C-alpha positions as a Markdown table, in Angstrom:
| # | Residue | x | y | z |
|---|---|---|---|---|
| 1 | Met | -19.7 | -82.5 | -7.7 |
| 2 | Arg | -16.3 | -82.7 | -6.1 |
| 3 | Arg | -14.9 | -80.5 | -8.8 |
| 4 | Phe | -17.6 | -77.9 | -8.3 |
| 5 | Leu | -17.0 | -77.9 | -4.6 |
| 6 | Phe | -13.2 | -77.6 | -5.1 |
| 7 | Val | -13.6 | -74.7 | -7.6 |
| 8 | Ser | -16.1 | -73.0 | -5.3 |
| 9 | Cys | -13.7 | -73.2 | -2.3 |
| 10 | Leu | -10.9 | -71.8 | -4.4 |
| 11 | Thr | -13.0 | -68.9 | -5.5 |
| 12 | Phe | -14.1 | -68.2 | -1.9 |
| 13 | Phe | -10.6 | -68.1 | -0.6 |
| 14 | Ala | -9.2 | -66.1 | -3.5 |
| 15 | Ile | -11.5 | -63.2 | -2.9 |
| 16 | Ser | -9.8 | -60.8 | -0.4 |
| 17 | Pro | -11.8 | -58.6 | 2.0 |
| 18 | Ala | -12.4 | -54.9 | 0.9 |
| 19 | Ser | -10.0 | -52.3 | 2.4 |
| 20 | Ala | -9.9 | -48.6 | 2.0 |
| 21 | Asp | -7.9 | -45.7 | 3.4 |
| 22 | Ile | -10.2 | -42.9 | 4.7 |
| 23 | Thr | -8.7 | -39.6 | 5.7 |
| 24 | His | -10.8 | -36.7 | 7.2 |
| 25 | Ala | -9.3 | -33.3 | 7.9 |
| 26 | Ile | -10.8 | -30.1 | 9.2 |
| 27 | Lys | -8.9 | -26.9 | 8.8 |
| 28 | Ser | -10.2 | -23.6 | 10.2 |
| 29 | Ser | -8.9 | -20.1 | 10.4 |
| 30 | Ile | -9.9 | -16.5 | 11.1 |
| 31 | Ser | -7.9 | -13.5 | 10.0 |
| 32 | Leu | -8.5 | -10.0 | 11.6 |
| 33 | Thr | -6.8 | -6.9 | 10.1 |
| 34 | Val | -6.8 | -3.3 | 11.1 |
| 35 | Asp | -5.3 | -0.9 | 8.5 |
| 36 | Gly | -2.5 | 1.4 | 9.8 |
| 37 | Ala | -2.3 | 5.1 | 9.2 |
| 38 | Gly | 0.2 | 6.3 | 6.7 |
| 39 | Ser | 1.6 | 9.5 | 5.2 |
| 40 | Ile | 4.1 | 10.1 | 2.4 |
| 41 | Ser | 5.4 | 13.6 | 2.0 |
| 42 | Thr | 7.9 | 14.9 | -0.5 |
| 43 | Arg | 9.6 | 18.3 | -0.3 |
| 44 | Val | 9.3 | 20.4 | -3.5 |
| 45 | Pro | 12.6 | 22.0 | -4.4 |
| 46 | Ser | 13.1 | 25.6 | -5.4 |
| 47 | Ser | 13.8 | 26.0 | -9.1 |
| 48 | Val | 14.2 | 28.5 | -11.8 |
| 49 | Ala | 14.0 | 27.9 | -15.6 |
| 50 | Val | 14.7 | 30.3 | -18.5 |
| 51 | Ser | 14.3 | 29.8 | -22.2 |
| 52 | Gly | 14.1 | 32.1 | -25.2 |
| 53 | Ser | 15.3 | 32.9 | -28.7 |
| 54 | Asn | 16.8 | 36.1 | -30.0 |
| 55 | Val | 17.6 | 37.3 | -26.5 |
| 56 | Thr | 20.9 | 37.9 | -24.8 |
| 57 | Leu | 21.5 | 37.3 | -21.1 |
| 58 | Gly | 22.8 | 40.3 | -19.2 |
| 59 | Thr | 22.5 | 39.2 | -15.6 |
| 60 | Ala | 21.5 | 35.6 | -14.7 |
| 61 | Pro | 18.5 | 35.0 | -12.4 |
| 62 | Val | 19.5 | 34.2 | -8.8 |
| 63 | Leu | 17.9 | 32.0 | -6.1 |
| 64 | Gly | 18.5 | 33.2 | -2.6 |
| 65 | Thr | 19.5 | 31.2 | 0.4 |
| 66 | Leu | 16.9 | 29.1 | 2.2 |
| 67 | Thr | 16.5 | 29.9 | 5.9 |
| 68 | Ser | 13.9 | 28.3 | 8.0 |
| 69 | Gly | 10.8 | 30.6 | 8.4 |
| 70 | Thr | 11.8 | 33.0 | 5.6 |
| 71 | Ala | 11.1 | 33.0 | 1.8 |
| 72 | Leu | 14.0 | 31.8 | -0.4 |
| 73 | Gly | 14.1 | 34.9 | -2.4 |
| 74 | Tyr | 14.5 | 35.3 | -6.1 |
| 75 | Thr | 16.1 | 37.9 | -8.3 |
| 76 | Pro | 15.0 | 37.8 | -11.9 |
| 77 | Gly | 17.5 | 37.9 | -14.8 |
| 78 | Val | 18.1 | 40.8 | -17.1 |
| 79 | Tyr | 17.9 | 40.2 | -20.8 |
| 80 | Ser | 18.0 | 42.2 | -24.0 |
| 81 | Ile | 16.9 | 41.6 | -27.6 |
| 82 | Thr | 19.8 | 40.4 | -29.7 |
| 83 | Thr | 18.7 | 41.6 | -33.1 |
| 84 | Ala | 16.3 | 44.6 | -33.0 |
| 85 | Gly | 13.2 | 44.2 | -35.2 |
| 86 | Asp | 13.4 | 40.4 | -35.4 |
| 87 | Ser | 10.9 | 38.3 | -33.5 |
| 88 | Phe | 11.9 | 36.9 | -30.1 |
| 89 | Ser | 10.5 | 34.7 | -27.4 |
| 90 | Tyr | 11.3 | 34.6 | -23.7 |
| 91 | Ser | 10.1 | 32.6 | -20.8 |
| 92 | Glu | 11.2 | 32.6 | -17.2 |
| 93 | Ser | 9.6 | 30.6 | -14.4 |
| 94 | Tyr | 10.3 | 30.3 | -10.6 |
| 95 | Ile | 9.0 | 27.8 | -8.0 |
| 96 | Glu | 9.5 | 28.6 | -4.3 |
| 97 | Gly | 10.4 | 25.3 | -2.7 |
| 98 | Asp | 9.2 | 23.9 | 0.7 |
| 99 | Asp | 10.5 | 25.5 | 3.8 |
| 100 | Val | 12.4 | 23.3 | 6.3 |
| 101 | Pro | 9.6 | 22.1 | 8.6 |
| 102 | Thr | 9.5 | 22.3 | 12.3 |
| 103 | Val | 8.1 | 18.7 | 12.4 |
| 104 | Leu | 10.4 | 16.2 | 10.6 |
| 105 | Ser | 9.2 | 13.1 | 12.3 |
| 106 | Thr | 6.1 | 12.1 | 14.3 |
| 107 | Thr | 5.1 | 9.6 | 16.9 |
| 108 | Val | 2.0 | 7.5 | 16.3 |
| 109 | Thr | -0.2 | 7.3 | 19.4 |
| 110 | Ala | -3.1 | 4.8 | 19.4 |
| 111 | Gly | -3.2 | 4.8 | 15.6 |
| 112 | Val | -3.3 | 8.6 | 15.3 |
| 113 | Val | -0.6 | 10.8 | 14.0 |
| 114 | Pro | -0.9 | 14.1 | 15.9 |
| 115 | Ala | 1.2 | 16.3 | 13.6 |
| 116 | Met | 2.7 | 15.8 | 10.1 |
| 117 | Pro | 5.0 | 17.8 | 8.0 |
| 118 | Ile | 3.2 | 19.8 | 5.3 |
| 119 | Phe | 5.1 | 19.7 | 2.0 |
| 120 | Gly | 4.3 | 20.4 | -1.6 |
| 121 | Ser | 3.4 | 16.8 | -2.3 |
| 122 | Asn | 1.4 | 14.8 | 0.4 |
| 123 | Thr | -0.5 | 11.5 | 0.4 |
| 124 | Thr | -2.2 | 10.6 | 3.6 |
| 125 | Thr | -4.3 | 7.5 | 4.5 |
| 126 | Ser | -6.3 | 7.2 | 7.7 |
| 127 | Gly | -5.9 | 4.2 | 10.0 |
| 128 | Gly | -8.6 | 1.7 | 10.8 |
| 129 | Val | -10.5 | 1.5 | 14.0 |
| 130 | Ala | -10.8 | -1.9 | 15.5 |
| 131 | Gly | -14.0 | -1.1 | 17.4 |
| 132 | Thr | -15.8 | -4.4 | 18.0 |
| 133 | Leu | -13.8 | -6.4 | 15.5 |
| 134 | Ala | -13.7 | -10.0 | 16.6 |
| 135 | Gly | -13.9 | -13.6 | 15.4 |
| 136 | Thr | -14.3 | -17.1 | 16.8 |
| 137 | Ile | -14.6 | -20.6 | 15.6 |
| 138 | Ala | -16.7 | -23.1 | 17.7 |
| 139 | Thr | -15.7 | -26.8 | 17.9 |
| 140 | Asp | -18.6 | -27.6 | 15.5 |
| 141 | Gly | -17.0 | -25.3 | 12.9 |
| 142 | Ala | -19.5 | -22.5 | 13.3 |
| 143 | Leu | -17.9 | -19.1 | 12.6 |
| 144 | Ala | -18.8 | -15.9 | 14.5 |
| 145 | Ile | -17.4 | -12.7 | 13.0 |
| 146 | Thr | -18.2 | -9.3 | 14.4 |
| 147 | Ala | -17.6 | -6.3 | 12.1 |
| 148 | Gly | -15.2 | -3.6 | 13.2 |
| 149 | Gly | -14.9 | 0.0 | 12.3 |
| 150 | Ala | -13.6 | 1.6 | 9.2 |
| 151 | Gly | -10.4 | 0.2 | 7.7 |
| 152 | Thr | -10.9 | -3.3 | 9.1 |
| 153 | Thr | -11.1 | -6.7 | 7.5 |
| 154 | Ala | -12.4 | -10.0 | 8.9 |
| 155 | Ile | -12.1 | -13.3 | 7.0 |
| 156 | Gly | -13.1 | -16.7 | 8.3 |
| 157 | Gln | -13.0 | -20.1 | 6.7 |
| 158 | Val | -13.6 | -23.8 | 7.6 |
| 159 | Ile | -12.3 | -26.4 | 5.1 |
| 160 | Gln | -13.4 | -30.0 | 5.4 |
| 161 | Glu | -11.6 | -32.7 | 3.4 |
| 162 | Leu | -12.7 | -36.3 | 3.0 |
| 163 | Thr | -10.3 | -38.6 | 1.0 |
| 164 | Ile | -11.2 | -42.2 | 0.3 |
| 165 | Arg | -8.7 | -44.5 | -1.5 |
């Protein structure tokens, strides 16, 4: 009996109490975004191109001088057929480039661009309107997001982590 009691006591004292690390984390965030207005404009240059076969250049085509508010001006070339009776091809093209604009830069006022330069190549995006865009996170983790106008984004999240080791 003594041996049993001795072994029982050793077993009782050898067992350690349970312990665990518990970590609890709450992370919350709201992101509100209003898109900005934008415009990309590229001036198109003036150009002339000539190609052909069995033709001889007499006088070359000439581009005029660009002056603001006036057309560039173009004088076509003068050509003649090199060998009479043979087939020939001829092509001449001219592109009038963009004039020097009166508006070279603009000021954005309350998200609106009042005047932009107009060129041969334009890409314009309208800006967002905040309107009633809003977001809050209560202490209990409840999200309240109010939609805004066009071009707005609202993202809310609450992340709860529980780690037991």
